[in-house]
C-alpha positions in Angstrom: 89.7 131.1 92.8 87.3 128.1 92.7 88.9 124.7 92.4 87.2 122.5 89.8 87.9 118.9 88.8 90.2 118.8 85.8 92.0 122.0 86.3 95.9 122.1 86.5 97.4 124.2 89.2 100.8 125.0 90.6 101.4 124.1 94.3 104.0 123.8 96.9 104.6 120.5 98.9 103.9 121.3 102.6 103.9 117.8 104.1 104.8 114.3 103.3 103.3 111.1 104.8 103.6 107.4 104.0 100.4 107.5 101.9 101.1 110.7 99.9 101.9 114.4 100.0 100.0 117.5 101.0 100.2 120.3 98.4 99.3 124.0 99.3 97.4 125.5 96.4 96.6 129.2 96.1 94.7 130.9 98.9 95.7 128.5 101.7 93.8 125.6 100.2 95.5 122.3 100.7 95.0 119.0 98.7 96.4 115.5 98.9 98.4 113.8 96.2 98.0 110.0 97.0 101.1 107.9 96.6 99.5 106.1 93.6 99.1 109.5 91.8 102.7 110.7 92.2 104.4 108.9 89.3 103.6 106.4 86.5 105.9 103.8 88.0 105.7 102.1 91.4 106.4 104.5 94.3 107.6 102.8 97.4 108.6 105.9 99.3 107.2 109.4 98.7 110.4 111.0 99.8 112.2 109.5 96.8 110.1 111.6 94.5 109.1 114.7 96.5 110.6 117.0 99.1 108.9 119.6 101.4 109.0 122.9 99.6 109.0 121.5 96.0 106.8 123.3 93.5 104.7 120.9 91.5 102.1 121.0 88.8 99.0 119.1 89.9 95.7 118.2 88.4 92.5 118.2 90.5 90.9 114.8 90.2 88.2 115.1 92.8 86.7 117.5 95.4 84.7 115.9 98.2 81.6 117.5 99.8 83.6 117.9 103.1 86.3 120.0 101.3 88.9 117.4 100.7 90.7 117.9 97.4 92.3 114.9 95.6 95.3 115.8 93.3 97.4 114.0 90.8 100.9 114.8 89.6 101.1 112.0 87.0 97.8 113.1 85.3 99.1 116.7 85.2 102.0 115.7 82.9 101.0 115.9 79.2 101.9 112.6 77.7 102.8 112.3 74.0 100.0 110.8 71.9 100.7 107.2 71.2 100.8 106.3 67.5 97.7 104.3 66.7 97.9 101.3 64.4 96.2 101.8 61.1 93.1 99.7 60.5 93.8 96.3 59.0 93.1 95.8 55.3 90.7 93.0 54.4 92.3 89.7 53.6 92.7 89.0 49.9 94.5 85.6 50.0 91.1 83.8 50.1 88.9 83.6 47.0 85.7 85.6 47.5 87.2 87.8 50.4 86.2 86.7 53.9 84.8 83.3 54.6 81.5 84.8 55.6 81.0 86.3 52.2 80.8 82.8 50.5 77.7 80.7 50.7 78.0 78.4 53.6 81.3 79.9 54.6 82.5 81.3 57.9 80.4 79.4 60.3 81.5 76.0 59.4 85.2 76.7 59.1 87.9 77.1 61.6 90.7 79.6 61.5 92.8 77.7 59.0 90.2 77.9 56.3 89.7 74.1 56.4 86.3 72.6 56.7 85.3 71.9 60.3 85.3 68.2 61.2 84.1 67.2 64.7 86.5 65.0 66.5 84.9 61.6 67.4 86.8 61.1 70.6 86.1 64.5 72.1 84.0 64.4 75.3 80.5 66.0 75.2 79.6 68.9 77.3 77.7 66.7 79.8 80.7 64.5 80.2 82.9 67.5 80.9 80.5 68.8 83.4 80.2 65.5 85.2 84.0 65.1 85.3 84.3 68.6 86.7 81.7 68.0 89.4 83.5 64.8 90.4 86.9 66.4 90.6 85.6 69.4 92.6 83.8 67.1 95.1 87.0 65.2 95.6 89.0 68.4 96.2 86.4 69.8 98.6 86.4 66.6 100.6 90.2 66.4 100.9 90.3 70.1 101.9 87.7 69.4 104.7 89.7 66.4 105.9 92.9 68.5 106.1 91.3 71.6 107.7 89.0 70.0 110.3 91.7 69.3 112.8 93.3 72.8 112.3 90.5 74.8 113.7 90.8 76.4 117.1 89.2 75.1 120.3 91.9 73.4 122.4 92.5 70.6 119.9 89.0 69.2 120.0 87.5 68.3 116.7 84.1 69.6 115.6 81.4 67.2 114.7 
């Protein structure tokens, strides 16, 4: 029996480690179920979920060139299909449909449907960039002052 990625198999847990569990598949082939592939929720200890000798259904998620087989228990479980939301209907509360359908609409309006008016006291992009650079330079200089004396070297400061 060849083991291919995506196939679901039955196996028996033969060993448990802190990073996962080894599962014996048919024909003496062994694969590893990593701790992150045991359950959908957080697994702190593998022993809380699996015991040696348990029969589990696993899905082959990868086969390396050197023969290592990666398995997953959580991917082998068929999950119910989640209900998808139906597509939204177009808005009809605005005359003419969407703002983009009207001449001059869409691009000059904000989300409220009101005409866009630039705020006179808002800073320009260049002002924001210069303020950001000034603040970042101040932060970097204060970090340098606080970390210079904390470097190793028998208490001597670097210059």
